[in-house]
C-alpha positions in Angstrom: 130.6 33.4 117.6 133.0 31.5 115.7 134.3 34.4 113.9 134.6 34.0 109.7 137.5 33.3 108.1 138.3 35.1 105.1 140.5 33.8 101.9 142.5 35.7 98.3 140.7 34.1 95.6 141.3 36.5 93.0 144.3 39.0 92.0 144.9 40.8 89.5 147.6 44.7 89.3 148.7 47.1 87.1 152.0 48.2 88.4 155.6 49.4 86.5 157.4 46.0 86.4 154.2 44.3 85.1 150.3 44.9 83.3 149.0 42.0 85.0 150.0 39.8 87.6 152.3 36.9 85.1 154.6 39.8 84.1 154.5 40.7 87.8 155.6 37.6 89.2 157.8 36.5 87.0 159.4 40.2 87.3 159.7 40.0 91.3 161.1 37.0 91.0 163.8 38.1 88.6 164.8 41.0 90.3 163.9 43.6 87.3 163.3 47.4 88.4 161.0 49.4 86.7 162.9 52.6 87.1 163.1 54.9 84.4 163.3 58.4 82.9 160.2 60.3 83.4 157.7 60.4 80.2 154.5 61.8 81.3 156.2 65.1 81.4 158.9 67.4 80.6 161.0 67.3 84.3 164.4 68.6 82.6 164.3 71.7 85.4 162.9 69.2 88.4 166.1 67.7 91.0 164.2 64.8 90.3 164.1 63.2 86.8 163.1 59.5 87.4 160.1 57.3 88.0 158.5 54.2 88.1 156.3 54.7 85.1 153.2 51.8 83.8 154.7 50.8 80.5 152.8 50.5 77.2 149.4 51.2 79.0 146.8 52.5 76.3 143.6 53.4 77.7 141.9 52.4 74.6 142.8 49.0 75.2 140.7 48.7 78.1 137.9 51.7 77.9 135.8 53.5 75.0 136.6 57.2 74.5 133.5 57.8 75.8 134.3 55.9 78.9 137.6 57.4 79.4 136.0 60.9 79.7 134.7 59.8 82.5 137.9 58.2 84.4 141.3 59.5 85.7 144.2 57.5 85.3 144.1 56.0 89.2 140.3 55.2 88.4 141.6 53.8 84.9 144.2 51.3 86.6 141.7 50.1 89.6 139.4 49.1 86.5 142.5 47.1 84.9 143.3 45.9 88.4 139.7 45.4 89.7 138.8 43.3 86.9 141.6 41.3 86.5 141.0 39.5 90.1 137.3 39.1 89.4 138.0 37.2 86.3 140.9 35.3 88.3 137.8 34.7 90.9 136.2 33.0 88.3 133.2 34.9 90.3 129.6 33.5 88.5 128.4 36.8 88.2 124.8 35.9 87.8 124.4 33.6 90.5 126.6 35.9 93.7 124.4 37.8 95.6 125.6 40.8 94.8 124.0 42.4 97.5 126.7 40.4 99.7 130.5 41.9 97.9 132.0 45.1 98.5 134.5 47.4 97.5 136.8 48.7 99.6 139.6 50.7 98.1 142.5 53.2 98.2 144.0 56.1 97.2 146.1 58.6 98.4 146.1 61.0 96.2 143.4 60.5 93.7 142.0 62.3 91.1 144.7 64.6 91.7 145.5 65.2 87.5 142.7 65.4 86.6 142.6 69.1 89.4 146.0 69.5 87.9 144.9 70.1 84.5 141.4 71.6 85.2 143.6 74.7 87.3 146.2 75.3 85.0 143.4 75.1 82.1 141.5 77.5 83.8 144.6 80.1 84.7 145.5 79.4 81.2 142.1 81.0 80.1 142.3 84.3 81.2 140.1 83.7 84.7 137.1 82.0 82.2 135.9 79.1 84.7 135.8 76.7 81.4 135.4 73.2 84.2 135.1 69.8 82.8 131.2 68.6 84.0 133.4 65.7 85.0 136.0 67.6 87.4 135.0 67.0 90.4 133.5 63.2 90.1 136.8 62.5 88.1 139.1 63.6 91.1 137.9 62.5 94.3 139.4 60.1 95.4 136.0 57.4 96.1 135.5 57.4 92.6 137.4 54.4 92.0 135.5 52.2 94.6 132.5 53.3 93.1 133.7 53.1 89.1 134.1 48.9 90.7 130.9 48.7 91.8 128.8 49.9 88.9 131.1 48.2 86.4 129.8 44.7 88.2 126.9 46.1 90.7 128.4 45.1 93.5 125.7 46.6 96.4 127.9 46.1 99.3 130.2 47.8 101.8 131.0 50.7 99.4 134.1 53.6 100.1 137.2 55.1 99.9 140.4 54.8 102.2 142.8 57.5 102.3 145.6 57.1 104.8 148.7 58.1 102.8 151.3 55.3 102.2 149.4 53.2 104.5 145.7 53.4 102.5 145.4 50.1 101.1 146.3 48.1 103.8 143.5 50.1 105.7 141.5 49.6 103.1 141.8 45.5 103.2 142.0 45.5 107.0 138.0 47.2 106.8 137.8 44.4 103.8 138.8 41.8 106.1 136.7 42.4 109.4 133.0 43.6 107.0 133.4 39.9 106.1 134.3 38.2 109.4 131.4 40.4 111.0 128.9 39.1 108.5 128.4 42.0 106.3 129.8 40.8 103.5 130.7 37.4 101.8 133.3 39.0 99.4 135.1 42.3 99.0 137.1 43.7 96.3 140.2 45.7 98.1 143.4 47.5 97.6 144.3 50.4 95.9 145.8 53.1 93.3 147.5 56.0 91.9 148.7 58.0 89.3 151.0 60.4 91.2 153.7 61.1 88.4 152.5 64.8 87.6 154.2 67.9 88.2 152.6 68.9 91.4 153.1 65.3 93.2 156.9 65.2 91.9 157.4 68.7 92.9 156.5 68.5 96.3 157.5 65.4 96.9 161.2 66.3 95.9 160.7 70.2 97.5 160.4 67.9 100.7 163.8 66.1 99.5 162.0 62.6 99.9 162.9 61.6 95.8 166.4 60.2 94.3 168.1 62.3 92.4 170.2 59.4 91.1 168.6 61.5 87.8 172.1 59.3 85.5 171.3 55.8 87.3 167.2 55.5 87.3 167.3 51.6 87.6 169.7 51.3 90.4 167.8 54.6 92.5 165.4 52.5 94.7 167.7 50.9 97.2 166.6 50.3 100.6 169.1 49.5 102.9 171.7 50.5 101.1 174.7 53.4 102.6 173.8 55.5 99.7 170.1 55.8 99.3 169.1 59.1 98.9 165.2 58.9 98.7 162.2 57.0 96.7 161.2 56.8 93.8 157.8 57.4 93.0 155.3 55.1 91.4 152.5 54.3 89.9 149.5 52.0 89.4 147.5 49.5 91.2 146.8 46.3 92.7 143.6 44.2 93.1 142.9 41.3 95.3 139.4 39.1 96.0 138.8 38.8 99.9 136.2 36.2 100.1 134.6 34.4 103.2 136.3 30.7 103.5 133.1 28.7 103.7 131.9 30.7 100.7 134.9 30.1 98.5 134.8 26.5 98.8 131.2 26.6 98.6 131.8 27.9 95.0 134.8 25.8 94.0 136.9 29.3 94.0 140.7 28.6 93.9 142.2 29.4 97.1 145.6 31.3 97.5 145.8 32.2 100.9 143.9 33.0 104.2 144.0 36.5 104.9 144.2 36.3 109.0 145.1 39.0 110.6 145.8 43.4 110.4 147.2 46.0 112.4 147.1 49.5 113.0 149.2 52.4 115.1 150.1 56.1 115.0 153.5 57.2 115.1 151.9 60.6 117.1 155.3 62.1 116.3 156.0 64.1 113.6 154.4 64.8 109.9 156.4 63.5 107.4 159.5 61.9 109.9 158.8 58.2 111.1 159.3 57.5 115.0 163.3 56.8 115.3 162.8 54.0 117.4 160.4 52.9 115.5 157.5 52.3 118.8 154.6 52.7 115.8 155.6 50.7 113.5 156.5 48.0 116.5 153.0 48.2 117.6 151.3 47.8 114.4 153.3 44.9 113.9 152.5 43.5 117.4 148.2 44.6 116.6 148.0 42.3 113.4 150.0 39.3 115.8 147.7 39.3 118.0 144.3 39.9 115.5 146.2 36.9 113.9 146.6 35.1 117.1 150.0 34.1 115.9 153.3 34.7 117.7 156.4 36.4 116.3 158.0 32.6 115.4 155.5 32.5 112.8 156.6 34.7 110.5 158.7 33.3 107.9 158.5 36.6 105.2 158.1 40.2 106.4 157.7 42.7 103.1 158.9 46.0 104.5 157.8 49.6 103.9 161.3 49.9 102.8 160.7 52.9 101.0 165.0 53.7 100.0 164.8 56.7 102.6 167.3 57.7 105.2 165.4 57.2 108.4 162.5 55.2 107.1 164.3 51.7 106.9 166.2 52.7 109.8 163.4 53.2 112.3 161.4 49.7 111.0 164.4 48.2 111.0 164.4 48.9 114.8 160.3 48.1 115.1 161.7 44.4 113.5 164.3 43.7 115.6 162.4 45.2 118.7 159.5 43.0 118.4 161.2 40.1 116.7 163.9 39.9 119.0 166.1 36.4 118.0 163.9 35.3 115.3 164.3 38.5 113.3 167.7 36.1 111.5 165.4 33.3 111.1 163.1 35.2 108.4 163.3 36.7 105.1 162.7 40.1 105.1 162.9 42.7 101.6 161.5 45.7 100.0 159.6 45.0 96.8 160.2 48.6 96.3 163.1 48.2 95.2 161.5 47.1 92.0 158.2 48.8 92.0 159.2 51.7 93.5 157.2 53.7 96.0 153.6 53.2 94.9 151.7 55.9 97.6 148.4 54.9 98.9 148.5 51.7 96.2 152.1 50.3 97.6 150.7 48.0 100.2 147.9 45.9 97.7 150.9 45.7 95.3 152.8 44.4 97.7 150.0 42.2 99.5 150.3 40.6 96.3 154.4 40.0 96.3 153.2 38.0 100.0 150.6 36.2 97.9 153.6 35.7 95.4 155.6 34.1 98.1 153.0 32.3 99.5 151.5 30.7 96.8 155.3 30.1 94.7 157.5 29.4 97.9 159.9 32.2 96.8 160.7 35.4 98.5 161.0 38.1 96.2 164.9 39.9 96.8 165.3 43.4 97.8 167.9 44.7 94.6 170.3 47.6 94.2 172.6 46.8 97.5 175.7 46.9 96.5 176.6 48.3 100.4 174.3 47.4 103.4 173.8 50.9 105.6 176.4 50.0 108.7 174.0 50.8 111.2 171.7 47.9 110.2 172.7 44.8 112.0 175.0 42.2 108.7 172.8 39.4 110.6 169.7 40.4 109.0 168.5 38.1 106.0 167.6 41.0 103.4 167.3 39.1 100.2 169.5 41.1 98.9 170.1 40.8 95.4 168.2 37.5 93.9 165.0 35.7 94.8 165.2 33.2 97.3 163.3 29.6 97.7 161.5 29.6 101.0 158.3 27.8 102.2 156.0 30.8 103.6 153.4 29.7 105.5 153.1 33.1 106.7 154.1 36.7 105.6 153.7 39.9 106.8 153.5 43.0 105.3 154.0 46.5 106.6 153.0 50.2 105.1 153.5 53.3 106.7 152.4 56.7 106.1 152.7 60.4 106.3 151.0 61.7 109.5 152.5 58.7 111.7 150.0 56.4 110.4 150.9 52.8 110.2 149.9 49.4 108.5 150.6 46.2 108.8 148.6 43.4 107.2 149.5 39.4 107.9 148.3 36.4 105.0 148.8 32.6 105.8 149.2 29.4 104.0 146.4 27.3 103.7 
């Protein structure tokens, strides 16, 4: 039986450099940083006092007060991005078979803000258990998927994927396969995260994972730079509508690109540190290429995990050169986390959109803030430093890796 093809027919986002797709794509092209001092709470006494926050977001512009009682911030972001993607896909909600539309969503930490606020409220209330009845449903990581399905009546496969910073790629791989296997015709997929809160920032900082370039936040996320010192934590969401190709053609949908492969692996090495030789990352990329039935020479653009951590960047580059060989010098490589920061479980979705941008617009987004490339990185690699580059991108690959040794890779292709 011939495998069903899957395409992208709708996109949406809210993230530190764009509250919608138009803003995001414009700022990607122009190399805009989304970083700044933390405003969500008083970070005066924290080691890291910077983040990539969503700007000018008013929840009441999207939800009424009664609705907001039910939504943690990560679910708010999910609904905003998913709504834009559904509208962009121009779905006729009265005619499509909603039983054949799934929602497969991702979040690394889910409603941690709700958990923190509720527990602190209990602690400050002399131990009296006055928890909100919305506490549990606001907190758990699967509710964003549930809220999206309830808003539109989508009754297909519906669940959440949690694999740290690899989560959104894993969600998209599942969405791709459910459509391939005939279990759904469409899926809303992607991820959302809202981790700019006291325990997240404090916890990551205590691990020395976060940049402490507090006096210069806009230049703090600097993948591949000699003086990088950690990632900049970020929030937001990315949403994509995956749809079976013939289904999309039959309804006259705009098609951005084809989703051709997904790969996965485990480092089996360490709780937080990547395997130094990048073996797991290389396996993930190989798995994705096999799934897509492509060779290394077919890849034009690689959106790397590229978090701006000293160990992570080197391990990924080792994997890239180990897999691609001489072709590594012929393709564009960039880390859009230099602009958006690191959205944890939502990062793969936002970076998948960067791949859609590269294919659709013929523009490779840059890696900004690189003043001096780490001498341990091959200087002949095209890291797309500083400014965007025009290129006919026929195939784009996107990597995301998570604590626990989770590796995931997606591949998109121009139709």
